[in-house]
TIPA-383832 format. One line per 10 residues: number of its first residue (from 1); their letters; for each residue x negated, z negated, y of N, C-alpha, C, O. Coordinates in Angstrom, 3 decimals, m for minus. Atoms other than C-alpha are relative to their C-alpha. Example, Ala and Ser with C-alpha at 12.3 -4.5 7.8 and 13.67 -1.06 7.14 Angstrom:
BEGIN
1	AS	m0.890 0.000 m1.190 m12.300 m7.800 m4.500 m0.900 0.000 1.200 m1.936 m0.665 1.181  0.820 0.060 m1.190 m13.670 m7.140 m1.060 0.770 m0.730 1.090 0.261 m0.899 2.198
***
This chain:
BEGIN
1	LHGGEQETLD	m0.744 m0.002 m1.114 m0.046 0.001 m0.008 m0.880 m0.099 1.344 m1.942 m0.717 1.421  0.806 0.035 m1.157 m1.107 0.588 3.554 0.229 m1.366 0.736 1.012 m2.235 0.353  0.095 1.435 m0.657 m1.729 m2.269 5.999 1.421 m0.557 0.379 1.779 m1.690 0.055  m1.167 0.465 m0.396 1.693 m2.355 7.531 1.072 m0.352 m1.054 1.887 m1.262 m0.905  m0.900 0.077 1.229 3.589 m1.989 4.182 m0.513 m1.147 m0.758 0.289 m1.737 m1.482  0.480 1.251 0.925 1.500 m4.752 2.550 0.429 m1.177 0.698 0.818 m2.153 0.056  m0.392 1.099 m0.777 2.283 m7.031 5.418 1.366 m0.328 m0.198 1.708 m1.489 m0.424  m1.373 0.082 0.178 5.911 m6.399 5.119 0.439 m0.490 m1.427 1.409 m1.223 m1.620  m0.265 0.502 1.399 5.775 m6.892 1.305 m0.357 m1.560 m0.143 0.398 m2.360 m0.696  0.442 1.359 0.011 3.757 m10.141 1.706 1.124 m0.958 0.654 1.431 m2.049 0.174
11	FLVQFMPLER	m1.050 0.895 m0.852 6.464 m11.471 4.299 1.197 m0.044 m0.985 1.745 m1.136 m1.138  m1.254 0.033 0.821 9.363 m10.504 1.830 m0.203 m0.804 m1.300 0.729 m1.411 m1.829  0.275 0.878 1.172 7.690 m12.168 m1.113 0.204 m1.445 0.244 0.645 m2.123 m0.684  m0.088 1.345 m0.306 7.725 m15.486 0.524 1.554 m0.486 m0.105 1.860 m1.674 m0.204  m1.524 0.288 m0.025 11.703 m15.238 0.477 0.419 0.060 m1.452 1.550 m0.335 m1.733  m0.437 m0.169 1.476 11.799 m14.577 m3.355 0.126 m1.184 m0.755 m0.664 m2.082 m0.466  m0.032 1.103 0.859 12.784 m17.073 m5.886 m1.481 m0.216 m0.606 m2.347 0.657 m0.679  1.349 0.545 0.314 9.845 m19.146 m7.215 0.011 m0.571 m1.383 0.938 m1.342 m1.627  0.220 0.792 1.250 8.788 m20.272 m10.774 m1.388 m0.301 m0.167 m2.248 0.338 0.439  1.321 0.319 0.213 5.774 m21.947 m12.041 m0.336 0.344 m1.516 0.447 m0.022 m2.392
21	RSIQRDGLSI	0.364 m0.351 1.401 4.032 m20.620 m15.243 m1.444 m0.038 m0.199 m2.222 0.016 0.753  1.412 m0.237 0.375 0.782 m20.517 m17.085 m0.392 1.313 m0.378 0.465 2.005 m0.928  0.521 m1.249 0.434 m1.234 m17.493 m17.712 m0.620 m0.141 m1.449 m1.516 m0.957 m1.668  0.356 0.025 1.384 m1.733 m16.891 m21.455 m1.021 1.113 m0.165 m1.227 1.924 0.737  0.981 m1.094 0.258 m4.378 m14.655 m23.056 0.671 1.327 m0.001 m0.013 2.314 0.272  m0.807 m1.290 0.097 m1.658 m11.906 m23.427 0.675 0.205 1.364 1.416 1.179 1.501  m0.612 m0.272 m1.261 m0.567 m12.241 m19.828 1.032 m1.248 0.348 0.948 m2.399 m0.081  m0.945 1.076 m0.419 2.455 m13.992 m18.119 1.301 0.492 m0.599 1.703 1.653 m0.684  m1.640 m0.186 0.586 6.007 m14.511 m19.726 0.719 m0.810 0.940 0.417 m1.937 1.335  m1.126 0.594 m0.860 8.828 m15.215 m17.617 1.416 0.850 m0.390 1.416 2.072 m0.533
31	FYMRYWHPIF	m1.390 m0.489 0.503 12.622 m14.572 m18.630 m0.170 0.982 m1.290 0.428 2.047 m1.442  0.197 m0.763 1.372 11.380 m13.368 m22.124 m0.815 1.295 0.321 m0.937 2.052 m0.642  0.628 m1.084 m0.477 9.398 m10.620 m20.240 m1.478 m0.191 0.009 m1.924 m1.212 0.534  1.505 0.258 m0.200 5.616 m10.198 m20.552 m0.549 1.082 0.987 m0.362 2.293 0.863  0.728 m0.822 m0.947 3.578 m8.957 m17.538 m1.368 m0.185 m0.093 m1.856 m1.129 m0.715  1.417 m0.083 0.066 0.042 m8.091 m17.030 m0.619 0.450 1.382 m0.087 1.333 2.054  0.795 m0.528 m1.050 m2.495 m7.748 m14.221 m1.455 m0.371 m0.310 m1.674 m1.490 m0.774  1.400 0.153 0.313 m6.323 m7.454 m14.632 m0.602 m1.293 0.306 m1.441 m1.774 m0.455  0.293 1.375 m0.459 m6.805 m10.777 m12.688 0.295 m1.082 m1.021 m0.356 m2.124 m1.086  m0.267 1.091 0.982 m5.211 m12.643 m15.496 m0.905 m0.341 m0.903 m0.883 m1.494 m1.334
41	ASWSQSRRKV	1.113 0.217 0.899 m8.136 m12.338 m17.733 m0.826 m1.234 0.487 m1.143 m2.146 m0.276  0.687 1.130 m0.527 m9.973 m14.666 m15.399 0.782 m1.119 0.149 0.245 m2.186 m0.148  m0.871 1.001 m0.192 m7.011 m16.810 m14.615 0.303 m0.906 m1.252 0.395 m2.130 m1.152  m0.376 0.538 1.166 m6.183 m17.559 m18.238 m1.122 m1.082 m0.453 m0.788 m1.985 m1.221  0.905 0.828 0.344 m9.362 m19.387 m18.622 0.092 m1.474 0.564 m0.315 m2.447 m0.071  m0.078 1.230 m0.768 m8.575 m22.165 m15.948 1.203 m0.699 m0.525 1.209 m1.923 m0.403  m1.170 0.650 0.583 m5.172 m22.934 m17.625 0.827 m0.609 1.195 1.701 m1.440 0.948  m0.804 0.660 m1.183 m3.766 m23.858 m14.137 1.254 0.747 0.070 1.332 1.909 m0.331  m1.354 m0.587 m0.269 m0.139 m23.193 m13.279 m0.133 0.975 1.129 m0.957 0.757 2.017  0.089 m0.878 m1.063 0.462 m20.194 m11.067 1.379 0.192 0.527 2.340 0.002 m0.218
51	LVRYHPEDLS	m1.246 m0.265 m0.576 3.247 m19.367 m8.704 0.407 1.371 m0.239 m0.359 2.311 m0.025  m0.499 m1.394 0.393 5.473 m16.440 m9.823 1.227 0.199 0.903 2.113 m0.655 0.912  m1.222 m0.255 m0.856 7.995 m14.930 m7.338 0.449 1.391 m0.632 m0.297 2.207 m1.174  m0.634 m1.187 0.719 10.357 m12.261 m8.518 1.222 0.425 0.816 1.771 m0.408 1.537  m1.113 m0.516 m0.636 13.164 m10.010 m7.148 1.029 0.021 m0.994 0.804 0.700 m1.995  m1.063 m0.067 1.080 16.342 m10.536 m9.138 0.692 1.264 m0.134 1.482 1.370 m1.072  m0.551 m1.175 0.310 17.416 m7.124 m8.798 m1.013 0.983 m0.575 m0.628 2.114 m0.872  0.993 m0.859 0.562 14.083 m5.657 m10.120 m1.024 m0.923 m0.687 m1.934 m1.491 m0.082  1.070 0.876 0.733 12.228 m7.552 m12.878 m1.122 0.847 m0.554 m1.905 0.348 m1.362  1.080 m0.719 0.482 9.910 m4.760 m13.530 m1.397 m0.394 0.443 m2.429 m0.048 m0.131
61	RVFVSLDGRK	1.219 0.557 m0.561 7.374 m6.506 m11.393 0.243 m1.451 0.595 1.312 m1.834 1.071  m0.173 1.278 m0.717 6.658 m9.958 m10.183 m1.328 m0.181 0.709 m2.341 0.488 0.505  1.194 0.289 m0.896 4.284 m11.455 m7.690 m0.643 m1.303 m0.262 0.005 m2.348 m0.205  0.681 1.302 0.718 1.716 m14.026 m8.953 m1.042 m0.399 1.011 m1.709 0.464 1.581  1.043 0.620 m0.784 m0.531 m16.348 m6.917 m0.489 m1.361 m0.432 0.295 m2.203 m0.871  0.575 1.384 0.143 m2.869 m19.304 m7.369 0.465 m0.918 0.961 0.995 m1.980 0.633  m0.120 0.983 m1.100 m2.482 m20.796 m3.934 1.275 0.163 0.774 1.592 m0.715 1.576  m1.150 m0.278 m0.808 0.645 m19.373 m2.518 m0.086 0.858 1.293 0.810 1.041 2.117  0.362 m0.767 m1.226 m1.135 m17.238 0.004 m0.172 1.376 m0.413 0.609 2.204 0.057  0.229 m1.318 0.553 m2.420 m14.177 m1.752 0.626 0.223 m1.407 0.326 m0.367 m2.445
71	YYEARYADLR	m0.706 m0.312 1.379 m0.077 m12.585 m4.344 m0.420 1.351 m0.429 m0.710 2.265 0.343  0.343 m1.177 0.824 m0.851 m10.001 m6.888 1.211 0.365 m0.688 1.934 m0.436 m1.281  m1.177 m0.623 0.742 1.760 m7.591 m8.202 m0.350 0.143 m1.448 m1.330 0.791 m1.815  0.026 m0.375 1.546 2.121 m7.628 m11.934 1.115 0.637 m0.581 2.260 0.212 m0.426  m1.065 m0.952 0.748 4.030 m5.080 m13.898 0.227 m0.528 m1.284 m0.434 m1.470 m1.722  m0.130 0.316 1.332 5.464 m5.256 m17.264 m1.260 0.314 m0.616 m2.079 1.108 m0.154  1.341 m0.412 0.876 2.724 m5.294 m19.993 0.279 1.338 m0.576 m0.639 2.154 m0.658  m0.359 m1.390 0.557 4.533 m2.287 m21.521 0.594 0.795 1.195 1.723 0.479 1.571  m0.390 m0.741 m1.107 4.921 0.152 m18.653 1.034 0.906 m0.268 1.684 1.369 0.669  m1.176 m0.938 0.374 7.400 2.352 m20.617 1.389 m0.695 0.268 2.403 m0.020 0.446
81	LPAISLWEQR	m1.329 0.827 m0.200 10.122 m0.363 m20.131 0.603 0.345 1.367 m0.071 0.483 2.388  m0.773 m0.290 m1.296 12.908 0.405 m17.547 0.151 m1.249 0.893 0.186 m2.370 0.385  m0.399 1.075 m0.847 13.541 m1.742 m14.583 1.311 m0.565 m0.277 2.246 0.200 m0.516  m1.223 0.681 0.323 16.244 m4.283 m15.176 0.262 m1.077 1.176 m0.608 m1.455 1.961  m0.122 1.178 m0.957 17.834 m6.926 m13.051 0.119 m1.348 m0.764 0.178 m1.341 m1.993  m0.098 1.199 0.463 18.084 m10.506 m13.642 1.445 m0.330 m0.750 1.603 m1.032 m1.750  m1.285 0.038 0.505 21.781 m10.196 m14.159 0.205 0.639 m1.311 0.970 0.160 m2.148  m0.081 m0.707 1.258 21.338 m7.690 m16.928 m0.734 m0.724 m1.069 m0.294 m0.755 m2.218  0.644 0.740 0.965 18.809 m9.758 m18.603 0.813 m1.263 m0.599 0.830 m1.572 m1.791  m0.797 1.297 0.421 21.034 m12.934 m18.664 1.235 0.638 m0.743 1.590 0.054 m1.767
91	AALKMLHSRG	m1.121 m0.538 0.807 24.034 m10.729 m19.864 m0.523 0.422 m1.408 0.199 0.276 m2.394  0.446 m0.390 1.307 21.849 m9.410 m22.669 m0.223 m1.339 m0.799 0.184 m1.434 m1.957  0.086 1.164 0.747 20.893 m12.939 m23.587 1.232 m0.766 m0.478 1.196 m1.517 m1.454  m1.286 0.483 0.368 24.472 m13.969 m23.719 0.462 0.827 m1.092 0.938 0.244 m2.066  m0.410 m0.902 1.117 25.283 m10.990 m25.929 m0.735 m0.373 m1.279 m0.167 m0.614 m2.345  0.842 0.520 1.207 22.404 m11.909 m28.214 0.567 m1.312 m0.603 0.782 m1.404 m1.812  m0.474 1.247 0.318 23.661 m15.398 m28.337 1.255 m0.006 m0.847 1.391 m0.638 m1.895  m1.222 m0.177 0.604 27.129 m14.370 m29.153 0.027 0.639 m1.449 0.897 0.419 m2.291  0.245 m0.647 1.316 25.833 m12.271 m32.064 m0.728 m0.861 m0.977 m0.937 m0.486 m2.131  0.592 0.723 0.929 24.097 m15.102 m33.467 m1.585 0.035 m0.065 m2.176 m0.588 m0.947
101	HKQKSQALIF	1.497 m0.112 0.083 20.367 m14.238 m32.691 m0.593 m1.350 0.452 m0.354 m1.824 1.563  0.616 1.370 m0.438 18.404 m17.527 m32.682 m1.272 0.294 0.859 m1.532 m0.377 1.858  1.314 m0.224 m0.557 15.050 m15.993 m31.692 0.385 1.110 1.205 1.087 2.091 0.959  m0.133 m1.122 m1.038 15.088 m14.008 m28.281 m1.437 0.621 0.261 m2.467 m0.051 0.213  1.321 m0.723 m0.249 12.370 m11.396 m27.508 0.330 1.094 0.911 1.476 1.492 1.122  m0.019 m0.957 m1.035 11.597 m8.856 m25.004 0.670 1.349 m0.681 1.563 1.959 m0.093  m0.624 m1.026 0.843 12.430 m6.104 m27.703 1.544 m0.029 m0.199 2.269 0.954 m0.045  m1.488 0.195 0.171 15.854 m7.498 m28.412 0.831 0.090 1.346 1.966 0.565 1.401  m0.801 m0.056 m1.210 16.800 m7.856 m24.796 0.073 1.434 0.509 1.106 1.914 0.975  m0.155 m1.444 m0.455 15.899 m4.332 m23.942 0.980 0.918 m0.901 1.617 1.864 m0.437
111	KAIDEQRRIV	m0.842 m0.630 0.796 17.751 m3.165 m26.892 1.444 m0.274 0.303 2.276 0.628 0.204  m1.334 0.386 m0.453 20.849 m5.033 m25.773 0.400 0.524 1.354 1.551 0.885 1.595  m0.281 m0.652 m1.342 20.554 m3.826 m22.203 0.179 1.625 m0.265 1.107 2.220 0.283  m0.238 m1.363 0.262 20.214 m0.279 m23.433 1.441 0.300 m0.523 2.150 1.206 m0.085  m1.282 m0.172 0.634 23.291 m0.701 m25.606 1.082 m0.159 1.153 2.020 0.637 1.199  m0.986 0.239 m0.967 25.241 m2.079 m22.593 0.158 1.179 0.999 1.232 1.577 1.448  m0.084 m1.069 m0.935 24.154 0.706 m20.355 0.619 1.344 m0.531 1.206 2.181 0.156  m0.739 m1.105 0.592 25.261 3.205 m22.889 1.466 m0.210 0.060 2.178 0.769 0.286  m1.411 0.185 m0.123 28.678 1.615 m22.888 0.551 0.374 1.267 1.599 1.011 1.378  m0.555 m0.244 m1.420 28.978 1.780 m19.105 0.015 1.597 0.049 1.046 2.175 0.393
121	DRARSETRRV	0.062 m1.427 m0.084 27.862 5.460 m19.293 1.207 0.680 m0.550 1.855 1.510 0.088  m1.100 m0.553 0.686 30.467 6.266 m21.859 1.321 m0.232 0.806 2.175 0.644 0.942  m1.253 0.153 m0.720 33.136 4.568 m19.790 0.105 0.639 1.308 1.229 0.904 1.734  0.006 m0.811 m1.102 32.143 6.312 m16.658 0.402 1.472 m0.328 1.207 2.063 0.392  m0.381 m1.365 0.261 32.346 9.748 m18.365 1.568 0.075 m0.495 2.332 0.972 m0.139  m1.498 0.111 0.335 35.734 8.745 m19.980 0.832 m0.003 1.276 1.796 0.756 1.371  m0.774 0.187 m1.266 36.986 7.697 m16.417 0.135 1.279 0.610 1.217 1.706 1.012  0.038 m1.407 m0.647 35.899 11.065 m15.075 0.956 0.976 m0.610 1.742 1.670 0.035  m0.946 m0.940 0.719 37.657 12.970 m17.782 1.474 m0.355 0.183 2.285 0.566 0.274  m1.389 0.379 m0.155 40.900 11.037 m17.386 0.408 0.276 1.398 1.526 0.738 1.627
131	RRSFPNAPKG	m0.375 m0.449 m1.441 40.827 11.502 m13.592 0.217 1.460 0.259 1.057 1.818 1.084  m0.085 m1.218 m0.037 40.361 15.087 m14.008 1.321 0.584 m0.607 1.841 1.627 m0.213  m1.209 m0.359 0.483 43.401 15.191 m16.161 1.231 m0.286 0.764 2.284 0.304 0.520  m1.038 0.440 m0.989 45.544 13.502 m13.418 m0.411 0.322 1.340 m0.776 m0.643 2.012  0.504 m0.359 m1.312 44.603 15.309 m10.224 0.744 m0.741 1.174 0.149 m1.113 2.186  m1.007 0.535 m1.039 47.736 13.844 m8.230 m0.208 m1.558 m0.238 0.494 m2.206 0.538  0.249 1.450 0.121 46.651 10.192 m9.288 m0.529 m0.535 1.373 m1.304 0.135 2.056  0.659 0.646 m1.119 45.934 7.729 m6.408 m1.446 m0.139 m0.078 m1.960 m0.384 m1.170  1.439 m0.016 0.023 42.297 7.748 m5.397 m0.507 m1.281 0.444 0.299 m2.066 0.944  0.540 1.078 m0.504 39.957 5.043 m4.566 0.272 m1.203 m0.695 0.253 m1.166 m1.925
141	NARIPASLPW	m0.198 1.284 0.804 40.709 1.366 m5.407 1.474 m0.137 m0.127 1.933 m1.170 m0.614  m1.501 0.059 0.295 44.402 2.058 m5.459 0.381 m0.194 m1.472 0.121 0.661 m2.319  m0.379 0.313 1.547 45.752 0.462 m8.738 1.301 m0.209 0.006 1.877 m0.993 0.760  m1.613 0.144 0.460 49.229 0.870 m10.115 m0.095 m0.703 m1.275 m0.782 m0.299 m2.214  m0.114 0.685 1.228 50.063 m1.745 m12.632 0.522 0.974 m1.012 1.339 1.828 m0.668  m0.443 m0.857 1.014 50.570 m0.009 m15.955 1.345 m0.327 m0.441 1.897 0.554 m1.100  m1.336 0.280 0.375 53.970 m1.796 m16.533 1.030 0.558 1.017 2.212 0.693 0.701  m0.841 m0.467 m1.192 55.395 m0.471 m13.175 m0.210 1.550 0.016 m1.343 2.032 0.031  0.219 m1.335 m0.291 56.108 3.180 m12.871 m0.075 0.354 1.354 0.640 m0.297 2.116  0.077 m0.284 m1.373 55.145 4.835 m9.602 1.400 0.555 0.626 1.928 1.549 0.127
151	QGPPQATDEP	m1.278 m0.511 m0.482 58.354 5.281 m7.481 m0.203 0.415 1.410 0.791 0.658 2.094  0.003 m0.591 m1.263 56.851 6.401 m4.262 0.020 m1.127 1.035 0.179 m2.295 0.681  m0.124 1.002 m1.023 56.826 4.643 m0.859 1.627 m0.421 0.114 2.570 0.295 m0.223  m1.444 0.383 m0.131 59.967 2.526 m0.067 0.689 0.835 0.944 0.090 1.393 1.863  m0.861 m0.871 m0.924 62.708 4.334 1.617 0.607 m0.868 1.102 1.049 m1.991 0.860  m0.541 0.721 m1.197 63.866 3.259 5.054 1.528 m0.074 m0.048 2.135 0.895 m0.504  m1.308 0.106 m0.048 67.372 2.003 5.489 0.632 m0.169 1.306 0.004 m0.671 2.239  m0.469 0.201 m1.503 69.796 2.062 8.423 0.543 m1.405 0.270 1.038 m1.672 1.365  m0.519 1.331 m0.254 70.766 m1.624 7.908 m0.839 m0.745 0.893 m2.056 m0.705 0.714  0.758 0.780 m0.793 69.719 m3.912 10.657 m0.537 m1.271 m0.633 0.116 m1.901 m1.466
161	IDYDQKVDPF	0.725 1.200 0.501 67.338 m6.718 9.910 0.450 m1.197 0.602 0.631 m1.274 1.817  m0.585 1.249 m0.564 68.586 m10.199 10.213 m1.243 m0.949 0.068 m1.729 m1.503 m0.918  1.115 1.052 m0.164 65.778 m12.319 11.722 0.343 m1.418 m0.008 m0.548 m2.256 0.128  m0.469 1.454 0.007 67.783 m15.516 11.563 0.016 m0.354 m1.353 0.121 m1.554 m1.609  0.023 0.440 1.431 67.692 m15.494 7.848 m1.321 m0.792 m0.368 m2.443 m0.474 0.026  1.040 0.888 0.374 65.631 m18.256 6.288 m1.056 0.955 m0.918 m0.681 1.810 m1.721  1.010 m0.626 0.868 62.276 m16.990 4.782 m0.766 m0.951 m0.913 m1.366 m1.950 m0.517  0.725 0.785 1.114 60.868 m18.305 1.468 m1.374 0.474 m0.008 m1.553 1.643 m0.351  1.331 m0.554 0.154 57.019 m18.096 1.674 m0.524 m0.153 m1.439 m0.091 m1.014 m2.205  0.551 0.197 1.238 54.954 m17.529 m1.333 m0.984 m1.134 0.022 m1.386 m1.544 1.111
171	DVEMW	0.832 1.043 0.066 52.680 m20.295 m2.610 m1.368 0.180 0.732 m1.958 m0.745 1.289  1.238 m0.281 m0.578 49.657 m18.608 m1.356 0.036 0.059 1.338 m1.043 m0.011 1.927  m0.089 m0.017 m1.365 51.002 m18.392 2.110 0.062 m1.451 0.636 m0.153 m1.582 1.841  0.055 1.457 m0.396 51.257 m22.228 2.457 m1.371 m0.556 0.267 m2.134 m0.645 m0.695  1.216 0.518 m0.377 48.296 m23.655 4.191 0.019 m1.580 0.090 m0.998 m2.192 0.416
***
C-alpha cells in the first residue's frame, strides 16, 4: 500500500474488534481459521500473546501486532479459500452443530458455507424464474399474503365519513 492508503488502513484497524491469541508453529488460529505471515516464524518462539484485529465482514485477512502500534496483515494460510464473513462462519458452526459434528475444522466450515451459498444461489435463480413467469406481479418489497387474493386498490365510496364515531385503536398504536 502507498503512504496515504497505509495510514488510512492503520487508522481503520484501530476500530476493528480485538482478540488475543498465541502464534503457533503453523501460524495463527482464530474462528477455526488458520492465518500465516512470514513474521510469525520469529514470533512463535517468544510464545507471547499477540493482538489480532479483524473485520467481521471479511475474515480472509486479520491484522496482528505485538505492541498494538504496528500491525501486520495476515491472510488465510490457504490462499485458495474464499473470503467469508463472521456471520457466515457462525451460521456454518450452527449448522455443523445441528448435524452432530463434534469436531470443528476449517475444512468443514468452508464446506458448510459453500453448501449454504449454493442454496442461496438456487433460491435466487428460482425467484428469477418465477418472477419472469408472472410479469404483472408487484415489484420490489411489496408482498401479498398467500392466503389473500389480490383485489386491487380499495374503491372510493360516495358515503360521507362520520368523524364523530368512536375509533378503536390497534394494540400497537397504544403508547
